[in-house]
N, C-alpha and C positions, 0 to 999 in steps of 0.2 A: 868201401864207400867213397873215399876221397878220390880213388882212381876213376871211379865211375863219374864223379862230378867233373873231373878234368876232361873226360871224353865228351862232355856236353849232355849227359843224361840227367834229366830232371826227375827227382823222386819226391813222393810224398811220404815223409817219415811217419812212423806210428803215432808220434805225438801231435802230428798235423792232420790227422785223419778227420775229414770234414763232417761225416755223418754222425759221429759220436755214438755209435751203437756198441762199441767194444766194451765189454764188461770184464771185471777181474777174473782171470783164469788161474789155474795152477801154472807154475813156471814153465813146465814142459809144454802144456797145452797152449799157453800164450805164445810161445815161440812158433809153434806150428801154425797158429792162426795168422800171426803177423807175417811170416814168410810166405804163406799161401796167398794172402791178400795183397802182398806187396806188388806183385806183377800186375794186378788189376788197375792200379792207380798210376801207372806210368803214363805220363802225358805226352812226351815227345822223345824221340830217339834221333840221335845224329850219328850217322856212320854205322856201318855193319860191324866194325870191330867192337864198338861199345855193346851192341846187342849180343855178340858171341861171348864176350867176357862176362856180361850179366848172366847169361844162361849157365855159363860154367860155374859161377859163384853160387847161383841158386841150386844147381845140381849137386855141388859139393855139400851144401848145407843140408839138403834134403836126404842125402845118403847117411848122414849121422843121426837123423831123426826119424821117427815113425810118422809116416804121412797119414794124416787124418782125412776123412772125406771132406772135400772142399765145401765150405758153406756157400749158400746162395747169396750172392752179393748183387744188389741192384746196380745197374750202370749209373754213372754220374748223370744227374738230371740238371738240365739247364733250361731256364725259361727266358725266352727272348721276346720282349714286347716293346716295340718302338711305336710310340704314340705321338702324333703331331696334330696340329689344329685341323688340317685338311684330310688326313689319311691315317688309318690304323691297319697295320699288316701283321698277320700271324703266320709265322713260318713253322713248318713241321717236317721233320725228317725221320725216316724209318731207321731203326737200329736194332740189332740183336745183342743179347747179353754175351759177354766174353766167356769163352770156355777154355782157352789156353793162352799161353804167352805167344805173342806173334812178333815178327820183325818190325823194323821201322816202317817199311813200305806197306805192310799189311795194316799196321795200326793207323797210319795216316789216312787210309781209305775209309775208316769207320765214320759213321755219321752220328750226330747227337740227337737224342730224342727229346721232343718238347712235350712237357706235361703241364697239367693244370694245377698241381698241388701248391705251386708257389705263386700262382697268379692272384690278383685281387679279386674280391667277390664279384665286383660289377662286370668283369669280363670272363669269369670262370665258366659261365654257361656257354658262351660263344666258343671258347677255346676247347671245351670238351667235345664239341661237335666235330672238331678236326683231329681228335686223338686217334692214333694209329694202332692197329692190332699188334699183338705180340709176335706174330710170325714174320714181321718185317715187311708186309705188303700193305700199301695204303689203300684202304677201302673207301675213304671219303674223298670226294673231289674238293680240293681246296679252292680251285678256281671258281666253283659255283658259290662258295661262301663269300669269297671276295667280291664277286659280281653282285650278290645280294646286298652286301654292305655298301658297295658303291652306289647302288640304286637308292638305298635309304639315305645315304649321305647327300645325294643330289636333291632329293625331295626336301630334306631338312635345310639344305643350303638355299633352295628356292624360297622356302618359307622365311628364312632369315632375310633374304633380299627384299621380300615383300614387306616384312616388318620394318626393315631399315628404310624403305621408301616412305612408309607411313610416318615414321619418326622424322624423316627429313621434311616431309610436308608440314607436320606440326611445328617443327622448329622454324621453318620459313614463315609460317603464319604468325608464330610468336614474335619473330624478328620484325615482321611488318607491323605488328601491333605496337612493338616498342618504338618503332620509328615515328609513329604518329605523335603530333605535338600534344602537350598537356593543355587542358582547357581551364585549369585552375590558376589563380594568381596567388603565389605564395606570399607576396608582400602585403596582400589585403587580408587582415586578420578576421574581417567579417565573413569571409568566404570559408573559414575554418578548413583550409585545404588539407590539413593533417588528418581530419576526421571525415571528410566528405565522402570518401569511398565507403567507409564503414556505414555511414548514415544511409546511403543509397542501397547498399547491400541489404540492410534491414528492410527497406521499402520493397525490394525485389522479393525477398523471402516472405514478407507479410502478404504481398499480393498473391504469391503462389499458394499460400495457405488459405486464402479467402477467394474462391473462384467467383467469376462474374455472376450477378444475380439475374440469370436468364429466366424470363417468364415468371418473375417473382410476384406479379399481380394476380396470378391464378387463384391465390387463396382469398382474394377479396371478392365479396359478393355484392357490395353496395357501391363500389367505386370502379372506374374503368381507367385504362391507360391514358385515354384522352383527358380525363379529369385530372390525372396526375400532371399531365403536360400543362394544363391551365394553371394549376397550383404553382408549379416551378416557374412558369413565366411571370406570375405575380410576385413570387418571392425574389426573383432577379430584380424586379423593379423596386421592391422594398429595400433590398440590399444596396442598390444604387442610391436610393434616397437617403439612407443613413450614412452613406459614404464609408462603408466598411471595406476591409481589405479583400483582395481577390481570394486569398486562402480561405476566408470565411465562407465565400460563396460555394466553393467546390466541396468543402467539408459539410456544409449544410445539406446539399443534395445527397451526399453520400450517407449521412445519418438518416435522412428521410427515407431513402430507399431501403436501408437496412431494417428500419423499424417496420415499414410496410411489408417487407418480406417475411416478417415473423408474427405480426399482430393484425388481426382483422379489425378494421375500424368502420364507422358509419360515415355517411356523406357529410353530416354536419360537424364532424370532428376533423375533417381534412385540414381546414385552415388553422385550427389549434395545433395540430401536429406539426404543420409547416412552420408556424411561428416559434414553437418550442425548439425545433431543430435549428432555426436561425439563432435563437438565444444561446443554445449550447455551443454552437460553432463559434459565435463571437466571443463567448467566455474563454474558449480554448485557444483561439487563434489571434484574436484582435487585441488592440491596445485598450479598447473599451467596448462595452456592450450596451445595447439599448435597454433602457429601463422597462420594467414589466408594464407599467402604466402606458408607456409609449406604444408598446406592441398592442395593448388592448385598444388604444385609441385608433391605431391604424386599421384594426379589424372591425371598426364601426361598433365598438363596445359589444361585440358578440360573445365575449367570454369574460369571466371574472379573474381576479388575481389568483384566487385559490385554485381555479381550474388550470391556469397556466403552470403554477408551481407543482400541482399534483401531476400534470402531464410530464413535467420535467423529471420528476422522480421516477415515473413509470418508464420513460425512455432510457434513463440512465441504468435502471435495474435490468431492463430487457437487453440493452447493449453491453451489459456487464462493465459499465464505466470505461469501455474501450473507445476512446475518441481519436485515437492516433492512426486511423486507417489511411493508407496511402491513397491520395486523390490524384486526378489528372493534373492538377496544378504543379505538384512537386516534380512529376516526370517531365512536364513541359518546360519547366525552368532548366532542367539539366540538358534536355535535347536542344533547346535554343542556344545554350552556351556551346554545345558541340557543333551546332550549325554555324557558329560565328556570325550571327544574324544582325541585320539592321533593324531599326524600329518598325519599319513597315511590315517586314516579315513577321516580327513578333506580334504585332497587332492582328494581322490576318490569321496567324495560327491560333491565337486566343479566341478570335471571333468564331472560327470553325469549331473549336472544342466547346465553346459556350453554347453554340447552336445544338450540340449533341446533348447537353444537359436536359433539354426539354423533350428530346426524342426518346420514347420508350424502347425503340429498336436498338439504340446504342448501348443499352444496359447489358447486352450479351457479349460485349467485348471488354477485355481488360483495360483498365485506365492507361497503362503504358502503351498498349497497342493503339488505342484511340489517339493518344498524343502523337505517336509516331506517324500515324496515318494523316492526322491533321497537318502536321509539319510537312509531310510529303506533298499533300495537295496544295499547300500554300506555296511551296517552292516551285511546283509545276505551274501554278497560276501566275506567278511572277516571272516565269521563264528563267529560273536560276539553274544553271548547269554546273556540275551534274545534279540531278534531282536528289540523289542519295549518295553520300560520300562515305569513304571508309571510316572516318571519324564518327559519323552518325551511326554507322553500323556497329561500331565498337560500344558506344555509350547507350544507344537505344536497344541493342541486342536483337534487332530485327533486320531482315533484308527486304527488298521490294516485294518479293513473292509472298512473304508472310503478311504484309500490310495491304495487299491488293483489295481484298474483300471489304475491309473496313474503310479504305480510301474511297471505294465506289459508293458506299453508303453516305459518307460525308459529302461527297460531291453532289449527290442527289438532294441532300438536305440544304446545301448551299443554294441550289438552283430554285428551290421553292420558298426560301426565306423571304424573298421580296414580295411575294404574293400571298403568303400564308396569313393566318389569323393571329398567330402568336409572334408578334413583331417587336417585342421589347428589345431583344438582343440586336436585331437588325437596326433599329433606330438608335440604339446606344452606340453602335460602331459606325454610324454615319457622321459622328462628331469629328471635327477637325483635329482635336487633340489625340484621337485614336486613328489618325491618318485616313479617315473616311473609307476604311477597307471594305465596308459592306457594299459600297458602290462599285467595286471591282467586278467586272463581268466574269462569271464562272467559266471554266473550261467546258467544251462540248463533250469531251471524253478524256480520260487519262492517257498519257503516252504509253505505248506498248513496251 
């Protein structure tokens, strides 16, 4: 053995047998098995002298022992799987089992057989398709398998590119949003900048959960949408006379419409319902609320105190005491801040949205959409460019195409406000302290 090692012959000794299938035999039988299998696991030969000396030693050993039938030994199996991010290649070579000892030149020409028994489960199916038959002839075209895999890889890579482009667009859009300036003043504690985003997120969610009250007057048999407009126009005047806050006005109309959408009332109850809505809104939003006897007085003593209090209970019960509905006022405040507006623009935007309170047609639009449209029309009327900025798009969550229909409706209402019968809002915004915005000439049409 030492002389063989010196000649450069590499042997696998019985203790190094890799397959581990040798079991305990009798002494004589074990020697026969070991010497018979020894030649199978010769990995390399160097020089013809080493091969001749090895054959001589094996022949001498076999002459002293009884030769048993050679056991069937499977060839050494190697699995080669090179996987990279862009390519996976499976190589397969045909090989036949060894039947006798061969020289160095004959052994070096043998090829190794690739099998699937040592492959992972996820590639075992693919590799078995390229398995070769035992007769040494390749019956499967490896090139077709590789071509099919390349085709699949190209499609997958294309989809990855498309996904990557979408991610890049989303990232660019997010970066643009981050570059927009903040509209909140962190130094002003009254703006509660730490909580304002959560507050408005609640408004958006609440608005989504309560769809617009489109055609809500259909359940009414004794009153019409025009009568509702007359009532709201009168309530705006009452609100102005009591010098209540703007929040109270918009909540009053919201509570009135919610109640009318659920309860059928008579014509002689309309004023009572309107005054009760004003009372509830002022209690919820304002610093103070009108006394009940003042409301009775302004209604020309048409109702009693008990009637007002009874109606207050009925409305609260029907509305389930939910008086925190998002109104156009809260959205308009946010949008005006995003517009970085001047007082004249603020007055004109509020004038347009207040005109919509009287119009029954405006009830089919969401409050946030009406505010965005009113602000858009106001900016176009004052020729402020651009009419819609990325900052407005971020906070209003609408683009120009989404507010186009509601903006057309608001422009139509603005044109008829000067000549219409319900002119309380028009006369209110003719005052100098409100910049006289009602006197501004409306646009002929919105810009394309």
